[in-house]
N, C-alpha and C positions, 0 to 999 in steps of 0.2 A: 801702077793705073788705080785709080779710086772711082766705084760705083755707087751707085743708090738705089737700093729695093723696096721691097714693101718687107714690112715685118710678116715673118710666115704665120705669122698666126692671124693678117689682114688682109681680106679679100675686097675684088672693086667688084662691083653689081652694078645694071642700071634700077634706078626705082621706076615705081610706075608714071612718075610724072616727068619721065627722061634724065629726073639729076641726079648724081653718079654717090652712089652710097659707100662709105667704106666701113666691110662689117667682121669684128673684130668681136668672139669672144659670143657672139650671138647679139652683139649690140648693132644697130645702123649710126653712122651718123655721119649726115647730108654732107657733101661737097661742093654742090652748084651744078653747074650744067658745063660739060666737059666733052669736045670730039670725042670718035670712038678709039682714033689716032693717038691722043695724049694719053687717053686710061690703059689702050694696049703696050704704046712705050713706055709710062710705068712701071705696068705692072710684069713687065721684062724685067726692069730693070736698063739703068741705063749711065753711062760715064757721068761722072759727075761735074762737070764740066761742058758738056754735052748742051752748051744754048741754057745751062739754070740761071747764067749771070743776065741773061736777056729778058726780056719781059714777054714775053711766049706763053700758049695754053698751060704748055709742058711745066714752065719753070712756077706758075701757079698754082697748076695741081701739087707738085711737087713741094710747094711753097702751102700750102694746106693742109697736108698733110703730114708735115713735119708737126707742125701745130697743133696735133692730135695726137702727137708721139708716133706715129704709125709706121715710121721708116727708121732702116739701119742703112749702115755703107760697110762697104768693103773696100779692103787692097788685095789687090794682084797685079802680078808682073806683066799681065796682056791680059786681054777680056777670054782668054781660052781658059787661062792658064786656073789652078788651083787658088783657093782665096788662101790670103799670109795675114791678114787677121779680120776680121767683122765687129763695125764698131755700132754699138748697142747705144742709144739717146738715151739717161737718165733722167732727165732734167726737161720741166714741158718746151716747147720750139726750141729743143737743140738744135743749131748749126752748124757743121764744123767746117773750122779753119784751118788751114795750111801754114804755121810759121815757116819762113824763111831762113835758113840755116849755109852759114857760109865753113869752109874745110876747116879753116881754123875756129873756127866757135867752139868750145867744149861744152858737154852735157855730163848732167849726173842726173840719178835716179832722184825721187823726190822722196822723203823719209817716209810720206802718209802714204806711197804707192805698195801695192801687196799683192800676192800673185794668188789663186786657191782654184778647187776643183767645183767644177756647177753642174751637176748632171756625167755628163760626157764630153764638156768645156774643160781647158782649163784658161783662165777669166784671169785677164791686169786691169785693176781697181782702184781707187781714192775717194775717201770722204772728199777731199778738192772738186774732182773731176764732173763735169757735167755731162761725160761716156763711160763705158768699159768697152775692154777689147778682148772677141775669145780669140785666142791667138792660136793660129792651125797650123806657124811652121818653127820648129824647133829650134830654129838659130836663131830667131828673134830672143827664146829665153836666152838662151846664150849670150846674146849681146845686153840684154837689159841687167843682168848677172854681170857683165863687164863693168855697166854703168855703177855700180856701190863707188866706184871714184870716179872722177872724172875722166873723162874722154874726152877728144877730138874726134869732129864729124869724118876727117880725115880718115882718124886708126878705126873708127866704126866703118866707115864704108870702104876697107882694105878685110874688115872679116870674112872668112867662108858665107855665102848665103845671104847676103847682106840684103836687109826690104828695101833698100829706097829710101831717099830722101823724106816723100810724101809722109810714110810713119813718123817721122825724127821729128816733123814738122806737127804731127796730129800730137804727138808724147806731150811737145812741149804746150800747144793749144789746149791741152786738157788738163795740166798740170802735173802729170804723171813726171814728166822730166823737166829740170830747168837750165837757166845758165848760172853755172855758178860765179862768185864776183871775188871780194877781198883775198877770205881766207880759203880759196878752193875746192871747197864746197866739205870738205874736211869737216867740220867741228860737230856732234852729233846735237845739237840745237841749232843748225843752218837757215836763218831768217829765208831764204829762197823766195827773196823777195819782198815781202811782207813782214816786216819786225810782231807781228800781232802773231802770228805764226808760232815765234820761240817759245811761248807759253804753254802750248799744246802738246799733250801726250796723245802719241799716235792711237791708242784703244781709246782716249775719251773721244778726242773729235770723230775718230770710224762711228764709236757707239753713240753720239751726236745725229749724227747725219742718218744711219742706218733704224735708228730706235724713233724716229720725228719721219715726216711725210717732206714730198716736196725737192728732194736731191737723190732720188733713186724710183727704179723701176718695179722693187718687189709688192709682191701682195701684202698688205700688213692690215689689221684691224680686227673684227672678228666673223672671221671666216671659218670656224670649226674645221679646220684643216686635217685635222686626227681623231675626228668623229667617229670615221669608221676603221681606226685602227685599235683603240679603248676606252672603256666605258667612262665615263668622269667621274672624277677623282669625288671620294663623299665633305660637303660643304664642312661638315663637322670629323676634326681626323680623329680615326679607330682608339681608345684607353686603350695606354700602354697597361703593361701586366703589373697589378701590385695592390695592396689598399691603399682609397685613394683618402685624401682628408677632407670630410667633408668645410665649407666656409659659410656654407649656406645658413647655419646655426648659429655663425658669429653677426650677421646683419641685423640691424637693429629693424622695427618695421618700418620707421619713417625717416630711413637713410634715403633711401631714394626722393622720396617725397618733399622733406626739404630743403632739400642740398639745390640751389639753383642750378648750380653747372651741371650735375647731371641731371638733372630734366635738360638743360637745353642740349647735352649729347644724346637724349634718349627721346628728343622733338626733331633731331635735326636728318632732314632726308631730300634726296635730288630732286629737284622739280624740271621737266622736260614741257612745259606748258606755260605758255604765259601773257598775260589778262594785256591786251594791245588798249583794250579802251579803259584802261587808268595805268598807262606806263607808269615806270618808278621815277622819280620827281629826281632833278638837279641837289635838292635838298636833301633828302635821304641817301642821293650818291654817295655827296660831301660828308655827309656823319659815318656811312659804310667805309668811305676810305680811311678818314679823319681814327675810327677807331681798329682798323688793321694796317693802317701800312704806310701813316704818314711816317716820320721821322720823329723822335723825341727827346732825342739829347746830339749833339755831336763832339767830337773833344780830335784832340791833337796828341799824339806822346811821342816823345824823343826814342828813338832807338839804337841799341848800344857802340852799333855803329856810326853816329851821329846822324843818321838821316831821322825825317819825320813821316810818323803814319796816321795815317785820321780814319777816327770811324764814328758810327752813325748807328745808332740804336734804334728799332720798329719792334712792335709789338707781338712780334715772333719770335723764337731763338735762330739764330745763323752762325757755324761752324767758325771759330774764329774773329766773332765780332763782323765776318765781310760782307755781309746785306746787299750783297751782289743785284738781286732779283729788282725789276724796274717792271712797271703797271702800264701797257698799253693800252685803251678802248675805242674798239669799236661798236660806236655808238649805233642802233637801229630807230630806239625811241625812247626816249626822255622829256619828260616833261621840263622843259626850261631848257633845254640843251640842243645843236643843233646838231642831226646826225651827223656824225664824221668819224674822222681819227685822229685820237688824243693820246697824250702821253701826262702822266701824271706825276708830276713834278713833287716827291714826296718832303721832303724840305721846306718848301713854301705854300705845301696845301694847295696844287693849282693844278688845273687842265690848260694842256697847252695844245691846239689845234699842229695837224700833221699834213701836208699837200698830199694826201693819198689818192688815187683816182679812183671816183664813183665802182668802176668795174670790182676793180679789188677790195673795196670796203663789202661789197654785194657777194663777191667768192669770202669771202671772211666768216660774213653771218651767215652766209647759204652753207659755208662745209660743217659749221658752228652746229647750225639746225639741221643737218643729213646724222652728223656724229651721235649727237645725242637723239634721234628719232621724234624730233618737234613737230610739232602741225606748223608754224609759221616758224622766222626767225627770233631770235631772241634778243632779248629788247638790246642789251646791253654784253659783247663777249670781251673779256678779259682776257688781257695773253700777257701770259707772266712769261718775262725775258731777263736773262742773263747777261751781263758785263764777268764776262767770262776770266777777266785776269785779274779780278778782286778775290777769288777763289784761288789761282793756281799759280799767280803772283810767292803766297806761300806754302801750299801744300802740292806736291807731287802722289802721282798714283793715282788717288783719292779725291780730285780735285772735281771734278764731272758725279760721282758720285756722289758728294755732299751736299753739290748742286742742289739734281735730285730729294735729296732729302729734305732741303730748304723748301722744293716748290711744297713737296706734302704736307707738311705743318704749314704753311702758307694757305693751303688749300683749306684745309682744315679751320684756318681760324678765322676763314670766308664764309668757309658754311655757318658756324657759329653763331659768327653775326648778323647773317642773313638769318638766323632758325631769330634770332632774338629782335629782328624789326620787321619780324614777318614778311620778309621777301623769299620769293626763290631763287635757289641758283642751286648748279650742274656741274660736278669737274665735266671735262670733252677729254677724252681719254689720245684722241690726235692730233698732232699741231703741223699743218704746212710753215714750214722754216722756209720756204723758198719764196713764198707770198710774201709773209714777214717782214723778207730782207727787201721786198722789189716795191713794201710801201715804206718801209721807214731808207731803205738806199745806203742800209749800214751789212758787212760785209758778217755772214752765217759765223764766221768762227770770233767774230770783234764781239759782237750783242747779237744773241737770237732767242727766237723762241722754244721756250722749254716745258709751258703748260698753259691751260687756256682753260680758264671758267667762263658759264652763262650765267650770269643773273635777271633779276627785273621783278614785277609784281608778277605772282606764279596765281594759274587759277583754284579752281576747285582740287581738294584735296588727292579725288582719284587719279589726279594727275601723278604725282610724286612716285618715289620709289625708295627703298630699302637702303641702295644703295651712296 
């Protein structure tokens, strides 16, 4: 049986205005007016299919809590039995579905699925999955081990301690298991229903989803999680023993003063406040993009096997001339350009509007404002996205690491050009890949956000930092 319950860190309380509040980690979220019976039933937990498909007060309360990520779901053989597994949402507004399977259907474990210990729990998860499973029954682990090769549902049902068809249906729905096709699922790089997954190494896709936000519920960002455990390491590494060779005496007094590049490097700063009375102009944006990201040349090369490869150079370096990075602009304020979401066509030096929802645009600008601790939203947020296949088509094991290196050199290029143009710029440490996927409609393993930078006309110098 399948049940819905509050996350253990969440409680329901009645506010002064009689609105129901969800309290989590000291933060209150208003849910609206709900009767005592609905609050009590949801707070105590209820069977998932118990009227939740109907337009009832309980169903609406469950829907609102799910939108806030405050629910979890449990599997048990009956209401009084111990839990077989607890399903924990990892994405916003996750709602579970149970895929129907028949006795003759074959299943295999996804090659992206993995099991690990998290505190006192054994957890099954995947970078493709919108939820993780806290496994409470050892028989499930035995079944998962058997799914290294395809097994029919009938075979699984005959195993001791079989956990039920609902579990199998949820594993498929969460992309932790799949139905093999022609090759029986035995290929090391089976597509699992999506040919674009073939080019991904397990560790690369896992790192992409866990080092960004939007596809997991783990704490992230500047949390100072280990400040109570150890002292902060020194800003400059302690010197190695031995006699140092002094390089200062080799510098000419005029070296830094006369080199334009050296001056530019020293002037570079992160700007966190922008002048909305004089926003960046479309002409300035055109110049900025032309200097930093425009395609400089294109060529086709014949491979040794008779295949044809295409390369296009840009102003920054890229391993193997991959140039997989694409720029998407969330525009809040730009003189001569309407607010909206745009793709920069580097080949034509043009901006193409994308019909993203207004609330998603506000969320992207607002998220950037939060991450750089700015008093107002940035004028423009540049999302650096990667067409991953451009790198993984050639490189193995190092593909995603190469992409992150490319993001670094692109960001430094942006910083230097913004400094040259006396614009403000600030790299953004966090990027929401789920929000980006919603705005573009492109799956995260095909083309996804890997970095962000805010640009615009900066305010006074006291609003900048050395970072």
